[in-house]
C-alpha positions as protocol buffer text, in pm:
chain_id: "A"
residue {
  index: 1
  type: MET
  ca { x: 4165 y: 12240 z: 18121 }
}
residue {
  index: 2
  type: TYR
  ca { x: 3844 y: 12119 z: 17965 }
}
residue {
  index: 3
  type: THR
  ca { x: 4021 y: 11839 z: 17780 }
}
residue {
  index: 4
  type: LEU
  ca { x: 4210 y: 11729 z: 18093 }
}
residue {
  index: 5
  type: GLN
  ca { x: 3883 y: 11721 z: 18291 }
}
residue {
  index: 6
  type: LYS
  ca { x: 3717 y: 11508 z: 18024 }
}
residue {
  index: 7
  type: LEU
  ca { x: 4013 y: 11268 z: 18013 }
}
residue {
  index: 8
  type: ALA
  ca { x: 4013 y: 11234 z: 18392 }
}
residue {
  index: 9
  type: SER
  ca { x: 3637 y: 11177 z: 18395 }
}
residue {
  index: 10
  type: GLY
  ca { x: 3666 y: 10916 z: 18121 }
}
residue {
  index: 11
  type: LEU
  ca { x: 3928 y: 10731 z: 18326 }
}
residue {
  index: 12
  type: GLY
  ca { x: 3710 y: 10742 z: 18637 }
}
residue {
  index: 13
  type: CYS
  ca { x: 3941 y: 10992 z: 18809 }
}
residue {
  index: 14
  type: ARG
  ca { x: 3913 y: 11345 z: 18926 }
}
residue {
  index: 15
  type: LEU
  ca { x: 4153 y: 11610 z: 18805 }
}
residue {
  index: 16
  type: VAL
  ca { x: 4366 y: 11767 z: 19077 }
}
residue {
  index: 17
  type: ILE
  ca { x: 4598 y: 12056 z: 19001 }
}
residue {
  index: 18
  type: GLY
  ca { x: 4825 y: 12195 z: 19270 }
}
residue {
  index: 19
  type: LEU
  ca { x: 5147 y: 12373 z: 19344 }
}
residue {
  index: 20
  type: GLU
  ca { x: 5433 y: 12226 z: 19541 }
}
residue {
  index: 21
  type: PRO
  ca { x: 5743 y: 12407 z: 19667 }
}
residue {
  index: 22
  type: LEU
  ca { x: 6067 y: 12337 z: 19489 }
}
residue {
  index: 23
  type: GLY
  ca { x: 6223 y: 12235 z: 19822 }
}
residue {
  index: 24
  type: ALA
  ca { x: 6504 y: 12001 z: 19722 }
}
residue {
  index: 25
  type: GLU
  ca { x: 6601 y: 12214 z: 19424 }
}
residue {
  index: 26
  type: ILE
  ca { x: 6670 y: 12519 z: 19640 }
}
residue {
  index: 27
  type: ALA
  ca { x: 7029 y: 12537 z: 19763 }
}
residue {
  index: 28
  type: LYS
  ca { x: 7071 y: 12511 z: 20140 }
}
residue {
  index: 29
  type: PRO
  ca { x: 7214 y: 12838 z: 20274 }
}
residue {
  index: 30
  type: GLY
  ca { x: 7541 y: 12832 z: 20464 }
}
residue {
  index: 31
  type: ARG
  ca { x: 7565 y: 12923 z: 20833 }
}
residue {
  index: 32
  type: GLU
  ca { x: 7770 y: 13234 z: 20761 }
}
residue {
  index: 33
  type: ALA
  ca { x: 7516 y: 13360 z: 20507 }
}
residue {
  index: 34
  type: VAL
  ca { x: 7227 y: 13310 z: 20747 }
}
residue {
  index: 35
  type: VAL
  ca { x: 7414 y: 13484 z: 21030 }
}
residue {
  index: 36
  type: ARG
  ca { x: 7490 y: 13780 z: 20802 }
}
residue {
  index: 37
  type: ARG
  ca { x: 7124 y: 13796 z: 20704 }
}
residue {
  index: 38
  type: ILE
  ca { x: 6977 y: 13789 z: 21058 }
}
residue {
  index: 39
  type: ARG
  ca { x: 7256 y: 13967 z: 21248 }
}
residue {
  index: 40
  type: ARG
  ca { x: 7058 y: 14294 z: 21250 }
}
residue {
  index: 41
  type: LEU
  ca { x: 6799 y: 14131 z: 21481 }
}
residue {
  index: 42
  type: PHE
  ca { x: 7057 y: 14081 z: 21757 }
}
residue {
  index: 43
  type: TRP
  ca { x: 7141 y: 14433 z: 21869 }
}
residue {
  index: 44
  type: ASP
  ca { x: 7182 y: 14341 z: 22237 }
}
residue {
  index: 45
  type: LYS
  ca { x: 7440 y: 14064 z: 22189 }
}
residue {
  index: 46
  type: PRO
  ca { x: 7648 y: 14000 z: 21878 }
}
residue {
  index: 47
  type: LEU
  ca { x: 7533 y: 13692 z: 21688 }
}
residue {
  index: 48
  type: HIS
  ca { x: 7801 y: 13439 z: 21595 }
}
residue {
  index: 49
  type: VAL
  ca { x: 7788 y: 13127 z: 21379 }
}
residue {
  index: 50
  type: ALA
  ca { x: 7838 y: 12913 z: 21692 }
}
residue {
  index: 51
  type: ASP
  ca { x: 7514 y: 13056 z: 21839 }
}
residue {
  index: 52
  type: LEU
  ca { x: 7313 y: 12870 z: 21575 }
}
residue {
  index: 53
  type: ARG
  ca { x: 7444 y: 12544 z: 21721 }
}
residue {
  index: 54
  type: GLU
  ca { x: 7478 y: 12637 z: 22089 }
}
residue {
  index: 55
  type: HIS
  ca { x: 7164 y: 12851 z: 22138 }
}
residue {
  index: 56
  type: PRO
  ca { x: 6919 y: 12759 z: 21861 }
}
residue {
  index: 57
  type: GLN
  ca { x: 6605 y: 12845 z: 22062 }
}
residue {
  index: 58
  type: TRP
  ca { x: 6734 y: 13197 z: 22127 }
}
residue {
  index: 59
  type: VAL
  ca { x: 6805 y: 13246 z: 21757 }
}
residue {
  index: 60
  type: VAL
  ca { x: 6475 y: 13095 z: 21640 }
}
residue {
  index: 61
  type: ARG
  ca { x: 6268 y: 13299 z: 21888 }
}
residue {
  index: 62
  type: ARG
  ca { x: 6437 y: 13624 z: 21787 }
}
residue {
  index: 63
  type: VAL
  ca { x: 6388 y: 13557 z: 21417 }
}
residue {
  index: 64
  type: LEU
  ca { x: 6022 y: 13461 z: 21462 }
}
residue {
  index: 65
  type: GLU
  ca { x: 5943 y: 13762 z: 21679 }
}
residue {
  index: 66
  type: LEU
  ca { x: 6143 y: 14029 z: 21494 }
}
residue {
  index: 67
  type: GLY
  ca { x: 6251 y: 13895 z: 21157 }
}
residue {
  index: 68
  type: SER
  ca { x: 6096 y: 13903 z: 20813 }
}
residue {
  index: 69
  type: LEU
  ca { x: 5948 y: 13608 z: 20628 }
}
residue {
  index: 70
  type: THR
  ca { x: 6269 y: 13587 z: 20426 }
}
residue {
  index: 71
  type: ASP
  ca { x: 6466 y: 13559 z: 20753 }
}
residue {
  index: 72
  type: VAL
  ca { x: 6241 y: 13271 z: 20862 }
}
residue {
  index: 73
  type: TYR
  ca { x: 6287 y: 13096 z: 20526 }
}
residue {
  index: 74
  type: ALA
  ca { x: 6665 y: 13132 z: 20555 }
}
residue {
  index: 75
  type: LEU
  ca { x: 6661 y: 12978 z: 20903 }
}
residue {
  index: 76
  type: VAL
  ca { x: 6431 y: 12692 z: 20796 }
}
residue {
  index: 77
  type: GLY
  ca { x: 6658 y: 12630 z: 20497 }
}
residue {
  index: 78
  type: LEU
  ca { x: 6960 y: 12606 z: 20725 }
}
residue {
  index: 79
  type: LEU
  ca { x: 6810 y: 12400 z: 21009 }
}
residue {
  index: 80
  type: GLY
  ca { x: 6568 y: 12193 z: 20804 }
}
residue {
  index: 81
  type: LYS
  ca { x: 6193 y: 12199 z: 20854 }
}
residue {
  index: 82
  type: GLY
  ca { x: 6183 y: 11924 z: 21118 }
}
residue {
  index: 83
  type: ALA
  ca { x: 6458 y: 12071 z: 21337 }
}
residue {
  index: 84
  type: PHE
  ca { x: 6308 y: 12418 z: 21302 }
}
residue {
  index: 85
  type: LEU
  ca { x: 5964 y: 12297 z: 21414 }
}
residue {
  index: 86
  type: ARG
  ca { x: 6115 y: 12107 z: 21709 }
}
residue {
  index: 87
  type: GLN
  ca { x: 6280 y: 12429 z: 21826 }
}
residue {
  index: 88
  type: VAL
  ca { x: 5956 y: 12624 z: 21784 }
}
residue {
  index: 89
  type: ALA
  ca { x: 5769 y: 12359 z: 21986 }
}
residue {
  index: 90
  type: CYS
  ca { x: 5987 y: 12439 z: 22289 }
}
residue {
  index: 91
  type: LEU
  ca { x: 5952 y: 12818 z: 22274 }
}
residue {
  index: 92
  type: ARG
  ca { x: 5752 y: 13062 z: 22481 }
}
residue {
  index: 93
  type: PHE
  ca { x: 5687 y: 13389 z: 22301 }
}
residue {
  index: 94
  type: SER
  ca { x: 5661 y: 13733 z: 22457 }
}
residue {
  index: 95
  type: SER
  ca { x: 5363 y: 13807 z: 22231 }
}
residue {
  index: 96
  type: GLN
  ca { x: 5046 y: 13599 z: 22281 }
}
residue {
  index: 97
  type: LYS
  ca { x: 4955 y: 13660 z: 21918 }
}
residue {
  index: 98
  type: THR
  ca { x: 5285 y: 13511 z: 21799 }
}
residue {
  index: 99
  type: GLY
  ca { x: 5248 y: 13220 z: 22041 }
}
residue {
  index: 100
  type: ARG
  ca { x: 4896 y: 13138 z: 21921 }
}
residue {
  index: 101
  type: PHE
  ca { x: 5003 y: 13161 z: 21557 }
}
residue {
  index: 102
  type: TRP
  ca { x: 5292 y: 12918 z: 21604 }
}
residue {
  index: 103
  type: ALA
  ca { x: 5081 y: 12683 z: 21818 }
}
residue {
  index: 104
  type: ALA
  ca { x: 4835 y: 12664 z: 21526 }
}
residue {
  index: 105
  type: MET
  ca { x: 5120 y: 12609 z: 21278 }
}
residue {
  index: 106
  type: LEU
  ca { x: 5265 y: 12330 z: 21492 }
}
residue {
  index: 107
  type: ALA
  ca { x: 4922 y: 12165 z: 21520 }
}
residue {
  index: 108
  type: GLN
  ca { x: 4883 y: 12180 z: 21144 }
}
residue {
  index: 109
  type: GLU
  ca { x: 5224 y: 12015 z: 21102 }
}
residue {
  index: 110
  type: GLY
  ca { x: 5140 y: 11748 z: 21361 }
}
residue {
  index: 111
  type: VAL
  ca { x: 5409 y: 11861 z: 21606 }
}
residue {
  index: 112
  type: LYS
  ca { x: 5315 y: 11859 z: 21974 }
}
residue {
  index: 113
  type: CYS
  ca { x: 5391 y: 12181 z: 22155 }
}
residue {
  index: 114
  type: ARG
  ca { x: 5630 y: 12097 z: 22440 }
}
residue {
  index: 115
  type: LYS
  ca { x: 5628 y: 12427 z: 22623 }
}
residue {
  index: 116
  type: GLU
  ca { x: 5487 y: 12424 z: 22975 }
}
residue {
  index: 117
  type: SER
  ca { x: 5162 y: 12610 z: 23023 }
}
residue {
  index: 118
  type: SER
  ca { x: 5148 y: 12648 z: 23399 }
}
residue {
  index: 119
  type: PRO
  ca { x: 5155 y: 13001 z: 23547 }
}
residue {
  index: 120
  type: ARG
  ca { x: 5480 y: 12916 z: 23728 }
}
residue {
  index: 121
  type: ALA
  ca { x: 5648 y: 12806 z: 23403 }
}
residue {
  index: 122
  type: ALA
  ca { x: 5522 y: 13119 z: 23230 }
}
residue {
  index: 123
  type: ARG
  ca { x: 5663 y: 13340 z: 23506 }
}
residue {
  index: 124
  type: ILE
  ca { x: 6000 y: 13161 z: 23493 }
}
residue {
  index: 125
  type: SER
  ca { x: 6021 y: 13184 z: 23113 }
}
residue {
  index: 126
  type: TRP
  ca { x: 5939 y: 13555 z: 23130 }
}
residue {
  index: 127
  type: LEU
  ca { x: 6243 y: 13608 z: 23350 }
}
residue {
  index: 128
  type: ARG
  ca { x: 6479 y: 13438 z: 23104 }
}
């Protein structure tokens, strides 16, 4: 470390050391594998592979509210980070704590939250 700092200083640079996720080197999970992994979260209605395509907000909300971090990673790996964040931006959560957390995460990622904040919209989304 000392030698690297001296070299950087001598070159008129500052030494920056960081960690980056492997991302591209991690294999993308298949739809069937993700459904098998998160199926336990859907006790009220059986989860099918087609639900990932036809009802992504329902699936994402359930995983974020009830799933583990590994479940979230599996879903992000399947959908891709951008698509996942777009789905989250449209959600209303039953827990204010979860909603505030994801609003902060979206702001950090530069994604505008698209959910409506009016009392009427909140009442309607609660009934869904």
